[in-house]
PDB file of N, CA, C and O in Angstrom:
ATOM      1  N   MET A   1       0.987  -1.197   0.186  1.00  0.00           N
ATOM      2  CA  MET A   1      -0.093  -0.155  -0.327  1.00  0.00           C
ATOM      3  C   MET A   1       0.411   0.630   0.280  1.00  0.00           C
ATOM      4  O   MET A   1       0.712   0.428   1.457  1.00  0.00           O
ATOM      5  N   VAL A   2       0.809   2.477  -0.741  1.00  0.00           N
ATOM      6  CA  VAL A   2       1.124   3.544  -1.272  1.00  0.00           C
ATOM      7  C   VAL A   2       1.275   4.536   0.203  1.00  0.00           C
ATOM      8  O   VAL A   2       0.158   4.821   0.636  1.00  0.00           O
ATOM      9  N   LYS A   3       2.241   5.014   0.906  1.00  0.00           N
ATOM     10  CA  LYS A   3       1.267   5.637   1.986  1.00  0.00           C
ATOM     11  C   LYS A   3       1.451   7.135   1.165  1.00  0.00           C
ATOM     12  O   LYS A   3       2.211   7.220   0.200  1.00  0.00           O
ATOM     13  N   THR A   4       0.704   8.238   1.641  1.00  0.00           N
ATOM     14  CA  THR A   4       0.952   9.479   0.851  1.00  0.00           C
ATOM     15  C   THR A   4       0.708  10.582   2.356  1.00  0.00           C
ATOM     16  O   THR A   4       0.548  10.338   3.552  1.00  0.00           O
ATOM     17  N   VAL A   5       0.783  11.862   1.533  1.00  0.00           N
ATOM     18  CA  VAL A   5       1.045  13.196   2.990  1.00  0.00           C
ATOM     19  C   VAL A   5       0.287  13.734   1.682  1.00  0.00           C
ATOM     20  O   VAL A   5       0.262  13.243   0.553  1.00  0.00           O
ATOM     21  N   THR A   6      -0.711  15.628   2.496  1.00  0.00           N
ATOM     22  CA  THR A   6      -1.210  16.277   1.238  1.00  0.00           C
ATOM     23  C   THR A   6      -0.686  17.267   2.783  1.00  0.00           C
ATOM     24  O   THR A   6      -0.824  17.202   4.005  1.00  0.00           O
ATOM     25  N   PHE A   7      -0.066  18.101   1.804  1.00  0.00           N
ATOM     26  CA  PHE A   7       0.469  19.250   1.914  1.00  0.00           C
ATOM     27  C   PHE A   7      -0.900  20.866   1.877  1.00  0.00           C
ATOM     28  O   PHE A   7      -1.583  21.186   0.904  1.00  0.00           O
ATOM     29  N   SER A   8      -0.891  21.209   2.568  1.00  0.00           N
ATOM     30  CA  SER A   8      -1.826  22.700   2.103  1.00  0.00           C
ATOM     31  C   SER A   8      -1.760  23.736   2.845  1.00  0.00           C
ATOM     32  O   SER A   8      -1.785  23.790   4.075  1.00  0.00           O
ATOM     33  N   PHE A   9      -1.611  25.194   1.518  1.00  0.00           N
ATOM     34  CA  PHE A   9      -1.945  26.177   3.190  1.00  0.00           C
ATOM     35  C   PHE A   9      -3.769  26.951   2.355  1.00  0.00           C
ATOM     36  O   PHE A   9      -4.549  26.343   1.622  1.00  0.00           O
ATOM     37  N   ASP A  10      -3.837  27.887   2.686  1.00  0.00           N
ATOM     38  CA  ASP A  10      -4.959  29.007   2.685  1.00  0.00           C
ATOM     39  C   ASP A  10      -4.478  30.086   3.671  1.00  0.00           C
ATOM     40  O   ASP A  10      -4.292  29.862   4.867  1.00  0.00           O
ATOM     41  N   SER A  11      -4.226  31.694   2.859  1.00  0.00           N
ATOM     42  CA  SER A  11      -4.225  32.220   3.758  1.00  0.00           C
ATOM     43  C   SER A  11      -5.627  33.230   4.338  1.00  0.00           C
ATOM     44  O   SER A  11      -6.265  33.630   3.364  1.00  0.00           O
ATOM     45  N   THR A  12      -6.025  33.553   5.243  1.00  0.00           N
ATOM     46  CA  THR A  12      -6.753  34.261   5.799  1.00  0.00           C
ATOM     47  C   THR A  12      -6.804  35.490   5.067  1.00  0.00           C
ATOM     48  O   THR A  12      -7.974  35.865   4.989  1.00  0.00           O
ATOM     49  N   LYS A  13      -6.016  36.257   4.506  1.00  0.00           N
ATOM     50  CA  LYS A  13      -5.318  37.550   5.135  1.00  0.00           C
ATOM     51  C   LYS A  13      -6.153  37.895   3.537  1.00  0.00           C
ATOM     52  O   LYS A  13      -7.003  38.769   3.367  1.00  0.00           O
ATOM     53  N   TYR A  14      -5.612  36.922   2.478  1.00  0.00           N
ATOM     54  CA  TYR A  14      -5.292  37.271   1.085  1.00  0.00           C
ATOM     55  C   TYR A  14      -6.231  36.581   0.103  1.00  0.00           C
ATOM     56  O   TYR A  14      -5.668  36.428  -0.981  1.00  0.00           O
ATOM     57  N   PRO A  15      -7.684  36.039   0.132  1.00  0.00           N
ATOM     58  CA  PRO A  15      -8.788  34.978  -0.738  1.00  0.00           C
ATOM     59  C   PRO A  15      -8.158  35.109  -1.769  1.00  0.00           C
ATOM     60  O   PRO A  15      -7.482  35.984  -2.310  1.00  0.00           O
ATOM     61  N   GLY A  16      -8.591  33.753  -2.035  1.00  0.00           N
ATOM     62  CA  GLY A  16      -7.593  32.491  -3.345  1.00  0.00           C
ATOM     63  C   GLY A  16      -6.096  32.713  -2.707  1.00  0.00           C
ATOM     64  O   GLY A  16      -5.193  32.061  -3.231  1.00  0.00           O
ATOM     65  N   VAL A  17      -5.859  33.336  -1.927  1.00  0.00           N
ATOM     66  CA  VAL A  17      -4.157  32.392  -2.014  1.00  0.00           C
ATOM     67  C   VAL A  17      -3.635  30.890  -1.462  1.00  0.00           C
ATOM     68  O   VAL A  17      -2.928  30.857  -0.455  1.00  0.00           O
ATOM     69  N   ALA A  18      -4.006  29.656  -2.154  1.00  0.00           N
ATOM     70  CA  ALA A  18      -4.443  28.681  -1.398  1.00  0.00           C
ATOM     71  C   ALA A  18      -3.886  27.824  -2.830  1.00  0.00           C
ATOM     72  O   ALA A  18      -3.804  28.013  -4.043  1.00  0.00           O
ATOM     73  N   ASP A  19      -3.643  27.006  -2.042  1.00  0.00           N
ATOM     74  CA  ASP A  19      -2.907  25.503  -2.717  1.00  0.00           C
ATOM     75  C   ASP A  19      -2.203  24.118  -1.498  1.00  0.00           C
ATOM     76  O   ASP A  19      -1.655  24.010  -0.401  1.00  0.00           O
ATOM     77  N   THR A  20      -2.769  23.190  -2.792  1.00  0.00           N
ATOM     78  CA  THR A  20      -2.954  21.245  -1.772  1.00  0.00           C
ATOM     79  C   THR A  20      -2.053  20.274  -3.254  1.00  0.00           C
ATOM     80  O   THR A  20      -2.405  19.894  -4.370  1.00  0.00           O
ATOM     81  N   GLU A  21      -1.174  20.225  -2.689  1.00  0.00           N
ATOM     82  CA  GLU A  21      -0.534  18.672  -3.156  1.00  0.00           C
ATOM     83  C   GLU A  21      -0.382  17.301  -2.216  1.00  0.00           C
ATOM     84  O   GLU A  21      -0.109  17.446  -1.025  1.00  0.00           O
ATOM     85  N   THR A  22      -0.555  16.039  -2.748  1.00  0.00           N
ATOM     86  CA  THR A  22      -0.199  15.288  -2.742  1.00  0.00           C
ATOM     87  C   THR A  22       0.917  14.668  -2.500  1.00  0.00           C
ATOM     88  O   THR A  22       0.463  13.688  -3.091  1.00  0.00           O
ATOM     89  N   PHE A  23       1.542  14.457  -2.311  1.00  0.00           N
ATOM     90  CA  PHE A  23       3.113  12.915  -2.524  1.00  0.00           C
ATOM     91  C   PHE A  23       3.102  12.046  -1.733  1.00  0.00           C
ATOM     92  O   PHE A  23       3.001  12.118  -0.509  1.00  0.00           O
ATOM     93  N   THR A  24       3.252  10.798  -2.674  1.00  0.00           N
ATOM     94  CA  THR A  24       4.175   9.915  -2.176  1.00  0.00           C
ATOM     95  C   THR A  24       5.407   9.352  -1.430  1.00  0.00           C
ATOM     96  O   THR A  24       6.502   9.199  -1.972  1.00  0.00           O
ATOM     97  N   LEU A  25       5.086   9.002   0.094  1.00  0.00           N
ATOM     98  CA  LEU A  25       5.971   8.843   0.546  1.00  0.00           C
ATOM     99  C   LEU A  25       7.603   8.832   0.741  1.00  0.00           C
ATOM    100  O   LEU A  25       8.542   9.094   1.493  1.00  0.00           O
ATOM    101  N   ASP A  26       7.143   8.257  -0.688  1.00  0.00           N
ATOM    102  CA  ASP A  26       8.903   6.803  -1.262  1.00  0.00           C
ATOM    103  C   ASP A  26       9.559   8.293  -1.972  1.00  0.00           C
ATOM    104  O   ASP A  26      10.780   8.431  -1.899  1.00  0.00           O
ATOM    105  N   GLN A  27       8.570   9.611  -2.789  1.00  0.00           N
ATOM    106  CA  GLN A  27       8.646  10.699  -3.855  1.00  0.00           C
ATOM    107  C   GLN A  27       9.400  11.667  -2.766  1.00  0.00           C
ATOM    108  O   GLN A  27       9.663  12.832  -3.064  1.00  0.00           O
ATOM    109  N   PHE A  28       9.741  11.092  -1.440  1.00  0.00           N
ATOM    110  CA  PHE A  28      10.510  11.996  -0.519  1.00  0.00           C
ATOM    111  C   PHE A  28      11.583  11.221   0.194  1.00  0.00           C
ATOM    112  O   PHE A  28      12.316  11.692   1.064  1.00  0.00           O
ATOM    113  N   GLY A  29      11.599  10.377  -0.115  1.00  0.00           N
ATOM    114  CA  GLY A  29      12.857   9.140   0.432  1.00  0.00           C
ATOM    115  C   GLY A  29      13.035   8.908   1.837  1.00  0.00           C
ATOM    116  O   GLY A  29      14.052   8.770   2.516  1.00  0.00           O
ATOM    117  N   ILE A  30      11.350   8.891   2.224  1.00  0.00           N
ATOM    118  CA  ILE A  30      11.490   8.756   3.958  1.00  0.00           C
ATOM    119  C   ILE A  30      10.490   6.882   3.975  1.00  0.00           C
ATOM    120  O   ILE A  30       9.467   6.300   3.616  1.00  0.00           O
ATOM    121  N   ASP A  31      11.751   6.733   4.660  1.00  0.00           N
ATOM    122  CA  ASP A  31      11.351   4.648   4.479  1.00  0.00           C
ATOM    123  C   ASP A  31      10.158   5.043   5.923  1.00  0.00           C
ATOM    124  O   ASP A  31      10.376   6.039   6.613  1.00  0.00           O
ATOM    125  N   LEU A  32       9.370   4.443   6.109  1.00  0.00           N
ATOM    126  CA  LEU A  32       8.504   3.951   7.310  1.00  0.00           C
ATOM    127  C   LEU A  32       9.347   3.129   8.169  1.00  0.00           C
ATOM    128  O   LEU A  32       8.781   2.812   9.215  1.00  0.00           O
ATOM    129  N   ASN A  33      10.610   2.664   8.023  1.00  0.00           N
ATOM    130  CA  ASN A  33      10.516   1.604   9.050  1.00  0.00           C
ATOM    131  C   ASN A  33      11.690   2.634  10.368  1.00  0.00           C
ATOM    132  O   ASN A  33      12.317   2.319  11.380  1.00  0.00           O
ATOM    133  N   MET A  34      11.401   4.311   9.357  1.00  0.00           N
ATOM    134  CA  MET A  34      13.081   5.156  10.415  1.00  0.00           C
ATOM    135  C   MET A  34      11.711   5.870  11.514  1.00  0.00           C
ATOM    136  O   MET A  34      10.656   6.328  11.075  1.00  0.00           O
ATOM    137  N   ASP A  35      12.035   5.807  12.730  1.00  0.00           N
ATOM    138  CA  ASP A  35      12.138   6.712  14.271  1.00  0.00           C
ATOM    139  C   ASP A  35      10.370   7.621  13.841  1.00  0.00           C
ATOM    140  O   ASP A  35      10.227   8.605  13.115  1.00  0.00           O
ATOM    141  N   LYS A  36       9.463   6.974  14.466  1.00  0.00           N
ATOM    142  CA  LYS A  36       8.205   8.113  14.167  1.00  0.00           C
ATOM    143  C   LYS A  36       8.786   9.480  14.024  1.00  0.00           C
ATOM    144  O   LYS A  36       8.636  10.332  13.149  1.00  0.00           O
ATOM    145  N   LYS A  37       9.599   9.453  15.294  1.00  0.00           N
ATOM    146  CA  LYS A  37       9.831  10.951  15.157  1.00  0.00           C
ATOM    147  C   LYS A  37      10.484  11.587  14.144  1.00  0.00           C
ATOM    148  O   LYS A  37       9.952  12.628  13.758  1.00  0.00           O
ATOM    149  N   GLU A  38      11.483  11.249  13.612  1.00  0.00           N
ATOM    150  CA  GLU A  38      12.371  11.131  12.360  1.00  0.00           C
ATOM    151  C   GLU A  38      11.762  11.728  11.001  1.00  0.00           C
ATOM    152  O   GLU A  38      12.099  12.705  10.333  1.00  0.00           O
ATOM    153  N   ILE A  39      10.304  10.375  10.769  1.00  0.00           N
ATOM    154  CA  ILE A  39       9.442  10.907  10.206  1.00  0.00           C
ATOM    155  C   ILE A  39       8.968  12.267  10.246  1.00  0.00           C
ATOM    156  O   ILE A  39       9.030  13.106   9.348  1.00  0.00           O
ATOM    157  N   GLU A  40       8.300  12.417  11.858  1.00  0.00           N
ATOM    158  CA  GLU A  40       7.879  13.538  11.902  1.00  0.00           C
ATOM    159  C   GLU A  40       8.712  15.266  11.510  1.00  0.00           C
ATOM    160  O   GLU A  40       8.247  16.329  11.097  1.00  0.00           O
ATOM    161  N   THR A  41      10.125  14.811  11.899  1.00  0.00           N
ATOM    162  CA  THR A  41      11.157  16.725  11.736  1.00  0.00           C
ATOM    163  C   THR A  41      11.262  16.479   9.848  1.00  0.00           C
ATOM    164  O   THR A  41      11.256  17.376   9.005  1.00  0.00           O
ATOM    165  N   GLN A  42      11.365  14.765   9.572  1.00  0.00           N
ATOM    166  CA  GLN A  42      11.444  15.182   7.932  1.00  0.00           C
ATOM    167  C   GLN A  42      10.324  16.232   7.589  1.00  0.00           C
ATOM    168  O   GLN A  42      10.549  17.373   7.187  1.00  0.00           O
ATOM    169  N   MET A  43       8.678  15.501   7.876  1.00  0.00           N
ATOM    170  CA  MET A  43       8.015  16.178   7.088  1.00  0.00           C
ATOM    171  C   MET A  43       7.971  17.648   7.393  1.00  0.00           C
ATOM    172  O   MET A  43       7.747  18.482   6.516  1.00  0.00           O
ATOM    173  N   GLN A  44       8.109  17.843   8.198  1.00  0.00           N
ATOM    174  CA  GLN A  44       8.147  19.036   9.068  1.00  0.00           C
ATOM    175  C   GLN A  44       8.327  20.179   8.118  1.00  0.00           C
ATOM    176  O   GLN A  44       7.509  21.019   7.740  1.00  0.00           O
ATOM    177  N   ARG A  45      10.508  19.892   7.607  1.00  0.00           N
ATOM    178  CA  ARG A  45      11.541  20.448   7.233  1.00  0.00           C
ATOM    179  C   ARG A  45      10.456  20.453   5.692  1.00  0.00           C
ATOM    180  O   ARG A  45       9.835  21.500   5.505  1.00  0.00           O
ATOM    181  N   LEU A  46      10.341  19.761   5.068  1.00  0.00           N
ATOM    182  CA  LEU A  46       9.528  19.551   4.150  1.00  0.00           C
ATOM    183  C   LEU A  46       8.263  20.480   4.000  1.00  0.00           C
ATOM    184  O   LEU A  46       8.015  21.339   3.154  1.00  0.00           O
ATOM    185  N   LEU A  47       7.563  20.050   5.059  1.00  0.00           N
ATOM    186  CA  LEU A  47       6.228  20.642   4.630  1.00  0.00           C
ATOM    187  C   LEU A  47       6.919  23.270   4.332  1.00  0.00           C
ATOM    188  O   LEU A  47       6.496  24.214   3.665  1.00  0.00           O
ATOM    189  N   GLU A  48       7.787  23.092   5.114  1.00  0.00           N
ATOM    190  CA  GLU A  48       8.307  24.112   5.574  1.00  0.00           C
ATOM    191  C   GLU A  48       8.760  24.239   3.669  1.00  0.00           C
ATOM    192  O   GLU A  48       8.200  24.594   2.632  1.00  0.00           O
ATOM    193  N   MET A  49       9.741  23.845   3.980  1.00  0.00           N
ATOM    194  CA  MET A  49      10.567  24.071   2.215  1.00  0.00           C
ATOM    195  C   MET A  49       9.141  24.009   1.035  1.00  0.00           C
ATOM    196  O   MET A  49       9.328  24.348  -0.134  1.00  0.00           O
ATOM    197  N   TRP A  50       8.330  23.736   1.316  1.00  0.00           N
ATOM    198  CA  TRP A  50       7.015  23.447   0.581  1.00  0.00           C
ATOM    199  C   TRP A  50       6.198  24.666   0.016  1.00  0.00           C
ATOM    200  O   TRP A  50       5.695  24.889  -1.085  1.00  0.00           O
ATOM    201  N   ILE A  51       6.262  25.383   1.221  1.00  0.00           N
ATOM    202  CA  ILE A  51       5.207  26.378   1.706  1.00  0.00           C
ATOM    203  C   ILE A  51       6.486  27.535   1.076  1.00  0.00           C
ATOM    204  O   ILE A  51       6.459  28.196   0.038  1.00  0.00           O
ATOM    205  N   TRP A  52       7.532  27.461   2.123  1.00  0.00           N
ATOM    206  CA  TRP A  52       8.094  28.574   0.851  1.00  0.00           C
ATOM    207  C   TRP A  52       8.125  28.624  -0.396  1.00  0.00           C
ATOM    208  O   TRP A  52       7.449  29.496  -0.942  1.00  0.00           O
ATOM    209  N   HIS A  53       8.786  27.854  -1.073  1.00  0.00           N
ATOM    210  CA  HIS A  53       8.360  27.383  -2.575  1.00  0.00           C
ATOM    211  C   HIS A  53       7.073  28.297  -3.107  1.00  0.00           C
ATOM    212  O   HIS A  53       7.391  29.235  -3.837  1.00  0.00           O
ATOM    213  N   LYS A  54       6.003  28.170  -2.892  1.00  0.00           N
ATOM    214  CA  LYS A  54       4.469  28.163  -3.146  1.00  0.00           C
ATOM    215  C   LYS A  54       4.664  29.872  -2.807  1.00  0.00           C
ATOM    216  O   LYS A  54       4.336  30.799  -3.548  1.00  0.00           O
ATOM    217  N   LEU A  55       5.252  29.951  -1.558  1.00  0.00           N
ATOM    218  CA  LEU A  55       5.114  31.682  -1.631  1.00  0.00           C
ATOM    219  C   LEU A  55       6.035  32.401  -2.054  1.00  0.00           C
ATOM    220  O   LEU A  55       6.170  33.603  -2.283  1.00  0.00           O
ATOM    221  N   ASN A  56       6.740  31.378  -2.139  1.00  0.00           N
ATOM    222  CA  ASN A  56       8.165  32.587  -2.527  1.00  0.00           C
ATOM    223  C   ASN A  56       8.540  33.352  -1.990  1.00  0.00           C
ATOM    224  O   ASN A  56       8.682  34.499  -2.413  1.00  0.00           O
ATOM    225  N   ILE A  57       8.924  32.796  -0.462  1.00  0.00           N
ATOM    226  CA  ILE A  57       9.014  33.052   0.257  1.00  0.00           C
ATOM    227  C   ILE A  57      10.875  33.429   1.037  1.00  0.00           C
ATOM    228  O   ILE A  57      11.610  32.458   1.211  1.00  0.00           O
ATOM    229  N   SER A  58      11.331  34.703   1.370  1.00  0.00           N
ATOM    230  CA  SER A  58      12.849  34.913   0.447  1.00  0.00           C
ATOM    231  C   SER A  58      13.010  35.719   2.447  1.00  0.00           C
ATOM    232  O   SER A  58      12.210  36.586   2.799  1.00  0.00           O
ATOM    233  N   TYR A  59      14.026  35.250   3.334  1.00  0.00           N
ATOM    234  CA  TYR A  59      14.245  36.205   3.925  1.00  0.00           C
ATOM    235  C   TYR A  59      15.649  36.315   4.414  1.00  0.00           C
ATOM    236  O   TYR A  59      16.607  35.591   4.144  1.00  0.00           O
ATOM    237  N   SER A  60      15.586  37.340   5.168  1.00  0.00           N
ATOM    238  CA  SER A  60      17.904  37.254   5.370  1.00  0.00           C
ATOM    239  C   SER A  60      17.390  38.078   7.622  1.00  0.00           C
ATOM    240  O   SER A  60      16.505  38.630   8.275  1.00  0.00           O
ATOM    241  N   ILE A  61      18.492  37.629   7.695  1.00  0.00           N
ATOM    242  CA  ILE A  61      18.584  38.404   9.449  1.00  0.00           C
ATOM    243  C   ILE A  61      20.449  39.039   9.066  1.00  0.00           C
ATOM    244  O   ILE A  61      21.513  38.622   8.608  1.00  0.00           O
ATOM    245  N   VAL A  62      19.760  40.408   9.700  1.00  0.00           N
ATOM    246  CA  VAL A  62      20.560  40.991  10.680  1.00  0.00           C
ATOM    247  C   VAL A  62      20.862  41.308  11.731  1.00  0.00           C
ATOM    248  O   VAL A  62      19.950  41.538  12.526  1.00  0.00           O
ATOM    249  N   TYR A  63      21.606  41.385  11.965  1.00  0.00           N
ATOM    250  CA  TYR A  63      22.785  41.705  13.743  1.00  0.00           C
ATOM    251  C   TYR A  63      23.334  43.137  13.601  1.00  0.00           C
ATOM    252  O   TYR A  63      24.411  43.269  13.021  1.00  0.00           O
ATOM    253  N   ASP A  64      22.881  43.908  13.938  1.00  0.00           N
ATOM    254  CA  ASP A  64      23.670  45.219  14.650  1.00  0.00           C
ATOM    255  C   ASP A  64      24.584  44.594  15.987  1.00  0.00           C
ATOM    256  O   ASP A  64      24.268  44.136  17.085  1.00  0.00           O
ATOM    257  N   SER A  65      25.930  44.842  15.250  1.00  0.00           N
ATOM    258  CA  SER A  65      26.781  44.901  16.236  1.00  0.00           C
ATOM    259  C   SER A  65      27.124  45.197  17.359  1.00  0.00           C
ATOM    260  O   SER A  65      28.260  44.928  17.749  1.00  0.00           O
TER     261      SER A  65
END
């Protein structure tokens, strides 16, 4: 059986800004024999990358000395 994950976001501030995509865990190279915590960490990282790509987010951090 193929396991899938669906990433989705919807802007409450900008109507119509939303997207949803479904991927197989194989597409991400996630092995179901991995520790549950490691799978959750990988999925969180992938979700953040997916959202940044969809919204074309960039950022910088500037420190004053």
